[in-house]
KOLDO-963215 format. One record per residue (C-alpha): residue number from 0; x, y, z. Coordinates in steps of 0.25 Angstrom, whole numbers, plus 5000, padded with zeros to 4 digits. Example, Ala and Ser with C-alpha at 12.3 -4.5 7.8 and 13.67 -1.06 7.14 Angstrom:
% KOLDO-963215
SITE bati east north   up
SITE    0 5049  4982 5031
SITE    1 5055  4996 5029
***
This chain:
% KOLDO-963215
SITE bati east north   up
SITE    0 4895  4867 4954
SITE    1 4898  4878 4963
SITE    2 4912  4874 4966
SITE    3 4915  4872 4951
SITE    4 4910  4886 4948
SITE    5 4918  4892 4960
SITE    6 4931  4884 4955
SITE    7 4928  4890 4940
SITE    8 4926  4904 4946
SITE    9 4939  4903 4953
SITE   10 4946  4898 4940
SITE   11 4939  4910 4933
SITE   12 4945  4920 4943
SITE   13 4959  4914 4940
SITE   14 4957  4914 4925
SITE   15 4953  4928 4925
SITE   16 4964  4932 4934
SITE   17 4974  4926 4923
SITE   18 4967  4933 4911
SITE   19 4970  4947 4907
SITE   20 4963  4958 4900
SITE   21 4971  4970 4894
SITE   22 4965  4984 4890
SITE   23 4971  4997 4886
SITE   24 4967  5011 4884
SITE   25 4973  5023 4877
SITE   26 4977  5015 4865
SITE   27 4985  5005 4874
SITE   28 4992  5016 4882
SITE   29 4986  5009 4895
SITE   30 4984  4995 4896
SITE   31 4978  4986 4907
SITE   32 4978  4971 4909
SITE   33 4969  4965 4919
SITE   34 4966  4951 4923
SITE   35 4953  4944 4920
SITE   36 4948  4949 4934
SITE   37 4950  4963 4931
SITE   38 4962  4966 4939
SITE   39 4972  4975 4932
SITE   40 4985  4968 4930
SITE   41 4993  4978 4922
SITE   42 4992  4992 4917
SITE   43 5002  4997 4906
SITE   44 5003  5012 4903
SITE   45 5010  5017 4890
SITE   46 5020  5027 4896
SITE   47 5016  5037 4885
SITE   48 5002  5039 4891
SITE   49 5008  5043 4904
SITE   50 5007  5058 4905
SITE   51 5008  5065 4918
SITE   52 4999  5076 4913
SITE   53 4988  5067 4909
SITE   54 4987  5056 4920
SITE   55 4972  5056 4918
SITE   56 4973  5050 4904
SITE   57 4982  5039 4909
SITE   58 4972  5036 4921
SITE   59 4960  5035 4911
SITE   60 4968  5026 4902
SITE   61 4972  5017 4913
SITE   62 4957  5017 4918
SITE   63 4952  5014 4905
SITE   64 4961  5002 4903
SITE   65 4959  4996 4917
SITE   66 4944  4997 4915
SITE   67 4944  4990 4902
SITE   68 4953  4979 4907
SITE   69 4943  4977 4919
SITE   70 4931  4977 4910
SITE   71 4938  4966 4901
SITE   72 4941  4958 4913
SITE   73 4927  4959 4917
SITE   74 4922  4954 4903
SITE   75 4932  4943 4904
SITE   76 4927  4939 4918
SITE   77 4912  4939 4913
SITE   78 4916  4931 4901
SITE   79 4923  4920 4909
SITE   80 4911  4920 4919
SITE   81 4901  4918 4908
SITE   82 4909  4906 4904
SITE   83 4910  4901 4918
SITE   84 4895  4903 4921
SITE   85 4890  4899 4907
SITE   86 4885  4913 4905
SITE   87 4877  4914 4918
SITE   88 4879  4926 4927
SITE   89 4883  4924 4941
SITE   90 4874  4931 4951
SITE   91 4886  4936 4959
SITE   92 4900  4942 4956
SITE   93 4912  4933 4958
SITE   94 4922  4937 4968
SITE   95 4936  4942 4963
SITE   96 4931  4943 4948
SITE   97 4927  4955 4941
***
């Protein structure tokens, strides 16, 4: 049973790495795509939001989009873990997963 769980967890890691979540901020001015493990894979910034006199706003938009993408990846991970464990929480954090 332990080896089956370990094999399924390895499978889950691969699956999460292949899935993606996308989020945006500023009405779509900044968008971020992360994989299911929360690793940011792409950031797109609309050129009209780039203003040298207001870099702080751009930083805030990027931070908001990245944070939301990572939160969605965490939710995806938790949903997949519930399926795997039948809803039981594991008493430890798995390596290389959110």
